[in-house]
N, C-alpha and C positions, 0 to 999 in steps of 0.2 A: 612754708611749710605746708603739706598737703594735712593738714588738721581734720577732716573729716577720712582719712583712711585711715590715721591714727586712732579717733575715735571709736572705730567699726571693729580693728583689730582687736584693740582693749577689751572692748562690750562684748565683743562674740568670747573671749574668754573670764571674762567676771562673770559674763551669763552660766558657763558653765561651770563655775564654782559655788552660785550661788543657786544652782538650780537642787532639790529634792533639801534645800535648808530652809528654816524655820527664822526669819529674821524681825526684829522688832520694829517699829517703822521709823524711828531716830536712824538705827542700823539701814534702813533702805535709803534716807536722806543721806547717807554717809555715801554707800552705794550709788546713787544720782550724780555725786559731784566725783566720783572718780571715774566715772562714765564720760561726766561732758566736759570735764577738763582735767585729761591724761598727763599735761604737766606739770601742774601740782601734785595731783596725787602723787607725779613720780620722784618729785625735787622736794613739795614741801612739808613742814613739822607736822607732827601731829596736833599739834595747834592749831597749823594753817589750815587744815583737813577741815578740823572741829568747827572754827570760825565761819568757813564758808558753808558748813552743811548746818548751821545754826544748831550744832551739838557743843559736844564736849568733849575733850579727851579719852574718858571711859571708855566711849560708846564706840570711838575711833577704833582700840584696841582692842573690843570687845566683836566687832566686828571683821579685824585681822584672824582672831581668833576663830570664829563661827564659820570662815573661809576656809577654816584647813591651817593656820598658821599661830606661830607661837606667840608674836606680838606684831607689833608695825611694823617694824625696822626689816624683818625674814618677809615680810609680803611687800615693802613697797621692793628692797631689792628684785624680787621677782615680776614687777609689775614695771620698774624701770628698763630692766631688762628687755623685756616683752617691747616699750615704748621704743626705745633706742633700737631693736629690730628692725621695727618698723620705718624708721628713718635712711634717709639716705645720708653719704658720708658729708654734703654738703650739711644736710640738717641736722647731722648731729653735731658739727661744729657749730651751729646758731644757739644751740642750749648751752654753750660753756663758753660763747667769746662776751656776754656778761661786761663785767669790769678786772679782767684779770692783768694783770701790771706787768706781770712775769711768766710766758709761758711755760717758759724750762722749770721754772719753782710748784705751780700749777700741777705739772704733768709727775713729779715729784709725789705731791703733795696728796694726789689722788691717789698714785699705786702704795704710799703708806697706808691710804685706808684699805684701799682693798686689800694688803698682804694682814691688816686688823681685823678684815672682816673673815678673809680665808682662816686664819688661826682660833678663830669661833668656831667656825662653822666645819673644817672639814673632819670627818669621821675617821678616826687611822685603822678602822677596822674595815674599810672600804678599801684604804690603803695598800693594806697589807693582802686584801683580799686578792685584787689587782696584781699584786707581786708575787702571790702563791701562782697564778693565772702562767704570770708570764713563765718563771721558775718550771712549771706544769705544762711547758704546750711544746709542741714540736716546734713550731714558728710561731711567728710575734710579728704579724704588720700591722703598721702606723700609718692609720689614714689621715692625711692633714695636709690641706691646698692652702695657697698663697701664705700669706705672714705668718697662718697656723703652723707651718713646719717648722719655727721656731721652735717651741717648745717639743715637739714629736724629734724634732734634730736632736736635742739634747736629751733625752730619753732614749734615743738609739744609739749614741753613743757610749752612753755611762754601761747602759746594759749586754754593749759588746762589750766591751771591756770588762765587764765583771761574768762575762760567759756563757752570754744566751742570745739565740738565735734571734736576732729582731732588725727588721728593716723597716724603713720610713718611706712610704709612698706620696711623693708630695705631685710636682707639677705635669710628668707623664702621663695623661691621661690611657694611653696604650698598656703602659707598666701598667700599673692600677685595674687594665683591663685583664691580664693575664696573668697577674696575681692572683685576682681575684680568681681567675676559671678556676686554681691550681688547692682552695683552701677545701679543710677539710674539717671534722667536728674535733680533730686535736691540734686546729692552729688556735691561735686566739688574734683577733683584730681591736685595735686601741683606735676610736675615733675622736679625733681632736677638733672640733668646731664651734666658733665661736663667733657673736653676731649676726650675720647673713650664713646660710648655708647655701653648700654648693651641689647644685645636682646631681654632681658625681660621685660623691660623696653619700648621698641619700641612695643613689642608683649601687652600690658597693657595699651598702650595710642591706639593702636589700637583696642580694647574694650569697652576702655572707650570711643571712638569717636563713637563707632557704636552702642550705647547705649544712647549718645545725652547727655553725662555726661560733663559738662565744662571743658576745661584743660586750668592750667597755668603751664610755663614754667618757669624755671632760668636753663641758658647755659652760654656757655661760645663762642658761635657764635651764630648770628640770621640766620644762613642757616642750624643748626643743624635740623635734621632731627627731633626731638626732640619736637623743637617748631613749628612744620609744620601746626599743627592743635589746637596749643593753642590759646585761645582767648586775654589773656594776657602775655605779655613774660617779662622777665628782663634780658638781656645780662651783664654777670659776667667778669671783669679780672681773669685770674687764673694761668698765667705763673708764674711759681715758678724759685728758684734757683737750682734745680737739679733735680733729676730723679720725683720728684713729683707736681700733680698742685697745686697751691696757692685755699688754702678753704678760706680764710679772707675775698674777696669780696661776697662770696655766705652768708658767715656766716653774713656780714653786710648787707646783702640785706634780707635776712629773722629778721635780728633785727627792721631794718626797718617795716617790713610788719608788724610782733608784737606788735612794738610802736603806729602803723596807727591802727591797730586792738580794740589794749585795748582804743584806745582816741575816738572810736565810740559811745561808750553809757561808758561814765566815771564812772558812776552809778555801772551800773551791773560789770563793770571790778573792781570797787571798792572790790564791795560787794562780788563777787566771789575770789578774792585774799585774804580778809580778812578769806575768808571759808582755803582757804585752808593754810593760816597761825594757824589757831586751829587747824587743821585736823594734821599739821605738832607737834604742841605741844602735842597735845593727843596721839597721835603716839612715842611722842620722838623721833623723826629723827635726830632732829639737836641739836650740842651741843651747851649745856646753853651758853650763853653771858656773858661776866667777867663785873661783877658788879662797876668797874673800868672804 
């Protein structure tokens, strides 16, 4: 693992949080441990950090609060997201290889933890605002590359069924470029980007910002460059049990948006869903349901 790169990346972020804030001597000791031992800071308990800093748990918690977080858990979530983002896929896997007896069980357990975190932190007002933005937009483009397109596809599919003009732009960079060229302030861009960020995604966001198109983001870090120009932001946990980031939190978030969207105008949604059902029957794309 390239520990030097990881430490440098986190040190820059920590320095930006510390700048302008007055910290006591013991809190500075805690900051020193966070800088020098990024893995311990990312996965250790409050007690672990306190012991390493020759301090106590309350000082660790106060340090997180002084840096602008509700407490240690919220601070560690953001720090660990940044730590994992600085690693290659092989290095990410190395963080989880420990003594896992069942990778499958570890994956499910990790996703359960991720969903519990999302349930505690998801802001219903933000979900409602994104749903309203979709409903009010001329068109909505979802920008999501690679595996990030999976939650994007779910949102596109459900929003279309509910009667809204939503399109996913994923693997085809030419199609992305052509769509971005036609953006207007009456449109909406929803960006889904987890772990590492695609350059094409950032360029598309910059183009949208230039023409005044509203942007909403779903990321795994509040400090993601993808979220910088977003009016509405949802941060989801994405830590997986192996090489791959978990998509469970992002899928749950887009499902929440879809449900909220359909509830804004229930009569319209019901009519459009009914029309979709009739089209499926006409096209005979669904296997007939058993009479039993």
